[in-house]
N, C-alpha and C positions, 0 to 999 in steps of 0.2 A: 683267352682260349685255353681249354684244358689240354694238358700234356698228352701227346700221342705216345703210347707205350707199346713195347714189345713184350708179350706175355707168353709163358708156357704153362699149360694146364696138364697135370698128371692125374688121371682119374680112370679107373678100370670099368666104370659104367659107361657104355658107349653113348647112350641117349643123353645122360647128364653131361658128359664131356662135350658132345657136339652142341648141346644147348648153350653151354657156357662160352664156347668158342664163338658161336654165332652172336650171342649177346654182346660180347666184347667187340667183335668186328663191326657190329651195327652202330656202335658209338665211335668208330674211327680208330680203334686200336688194332695192332697186329697180334693175332692170337693163334697158337698152334697147340693141338692136343696130342697127348701120348697116353698109351695104355698103361705103361709101367716105366720104372727108372731105366731099365735096360734099353727100351725103345727110345727114350729121350736121349740117352747117351749116344746111341747109334746115329740118330737122325737130326739132332738139334742144329747142326750146321755151324757156321762161323760167327753168326751174330749172337752177341751176349744178351740174354733176356734182361729186361728191367725188373720184371716181377715173375715169380714162380707161384702158381696156385696148386697146392698139393692136397690130395686126399691122404688119409692116414693109412687105412687098410688097403694095401696094394699087393699084388703078386710080387714076390721077390723082396727087394728093398722097400721098407715102409716109409711113410711120409716123414716120420721123425728122423730116420736115418738120412733120407735125402736132404732134409732141411739142414741137418748138422754138416753134411758134406758141402752143400752149397755155401753155407755161411762161412766155413773155413776157407773156401777157395775164392769167394766173391763177397767180401764183407758189406759192400754197398747195395747188394741186390735186395729187392723187396720180396718177402715170403709171406704168403697167405695160406693158412691151413684151414680146411673145412672138413668136418667129420660128424658122424652120428655119435661119436664118443664125446659126450659133453660134461663128464664128471670133472670136478675142479682139478683133480690130480692129472687128468689128461691134458687139460688146457695149460696148466702150469708146466707140465713136461714139454708141451709144444713150444712155449715161450723159451724154456731153457735150451731147447734144441735149435733156436734161431728164428722162430716165427715172429713176424711183426704183428700179425692179426690172426686170431683164431675164431672161425665162424662155425656155428652149429648147422648141421643138415636137418631139414631141408633149408637151403640158403634162399632168403628173400632176394629177388633180383635187384630191387632198388637199394637195399642195404649193401649188397655185394658190390654194385657199381660205385656207391658212395665210398666204400672202403678202399676200392682200387684207386679212385680219384684222390682220396686223402693221402694214400701211400705214394701215388705218383707225384703229388706236390712236394713231398719230401725228397724224392729221387731226382726230379727235374723241377726245381722250385720256380724257375723263370719260364719254363716251356720254350726256351730259346737256346739253340746251339751256337748262335752267333753266325749262322749261315743265312745269307740274304741274296735273293735274286732281284735285281733292279731292271724292270721292264722298259724303262725309258732310256737308261744309259747302256743297257745290254751288258751288265757286269754281274759277275757272281763273286760275292764278298764273303770272306771268312776270317777266322783268327790267324791263319797262316799266310794268306795272299788274297789278291783281287785279280780275277782274270776276265777277259772279254769272252762273251758267248754270242752265237748267232741268234737271229730272231727266232728261228725254229727251236734252237736249244732253250732259249728263254721261255718260250711258250710251253714247251714240253715239261720243263722243270716246274712251271707254275701249275700245270695240269697234275703232275705227280703230287705237288704240295697240297692240293685241294681234293684229291681223289680219296675215296674211302679206303682206309688202310694204306694210303700212299701207293696203291697198286693199279697198274694199267695193263690191260690185255694186249697181246700182240696186234690184233686187228685195229684196236683203237689208235695205237701209236702209228701204224702204217697208214691208215686211212686219213687220220687227222693231221699228221705232221710231215710225212714223207711221200705220200702218194703210192698207191698200190701198183701202178703200172711198171715202175722201174725198181721195185724194192723186193728183195728176197731175204731169207733169214740171215744169210752170211753178211750181207751189207748192213742189215739192221743191227746185228751183233757188233759189227765194226763201229757203227755210229754210237751205240750205247757204250762200248768200250772207251771210245774217245771222250764221251761225256763223263764217264766214271773218273778218268784221269784228271779232268778239270775239278771235279768235286773233291777228290782226294787231295789235290794240290792246295785247295783253299782251306781244308781242315776237316772234311767229312771222313769218318772212319771207313777204311776199306772193308768190303768191296763197294760201298757207296750206293750202287744200284744192284740189287740181288735178282738173279734170274730165277724165276719160278717155273720149273720144268713143264713144258707143254702148255703153259698158260700165258706168261707175260713177264713183267718186271716190277720190282718193288723198290722204292726209295727208302733207305733204312734210317735216315735222320730227317727231322723236320726242317723245312726251309721257310723262312719268312719272305713274303712278297712285298716289294717296295716299288713305287712308281713315281 
């Protein structure tokens, strides 16, 4: 199974940025688009991206500068540059500033996804965090501990694990797992918070389940399903 990756796309062309985000989400990745470096820095949140996809010509800090900064702060991150600037000196400069892959615009979708997949295999070679939910034993296993979960928690985690982008909307969680009659947002948040603690206890990086404002929740690390 291909690694599920968390990607950030910095591109000032709204249509192209939205197209790339949708392309990545459609194959199961988590993808967030930003107009410029300043917006990325303000809104990126607590989850560290696996791969950054950077345009070169951006308002403010350009792609070369962003890449250099990212590489200094996060040496293991994947960096893909894509630009209409295809001269050899531009590509060489991109690699010197930290890029792993430099793609010309317009980017062919198939080549782009193949490049992301190849880079993902380097970043997450096993596609396995060591986190596993056992549906028969009702256990959540990880590198730090093994904890017991309820039947509802086990089924919810398995649904997260197989959902596109590991994202579930509020109504799906309430209707399928807890019942709409006696569930409000406060009680749902409390249940999710309790499940977060179990995930962190076994070794999932905090916050383990990320709240997506006014939409739902996203599981931030892959979980393998065993039965």
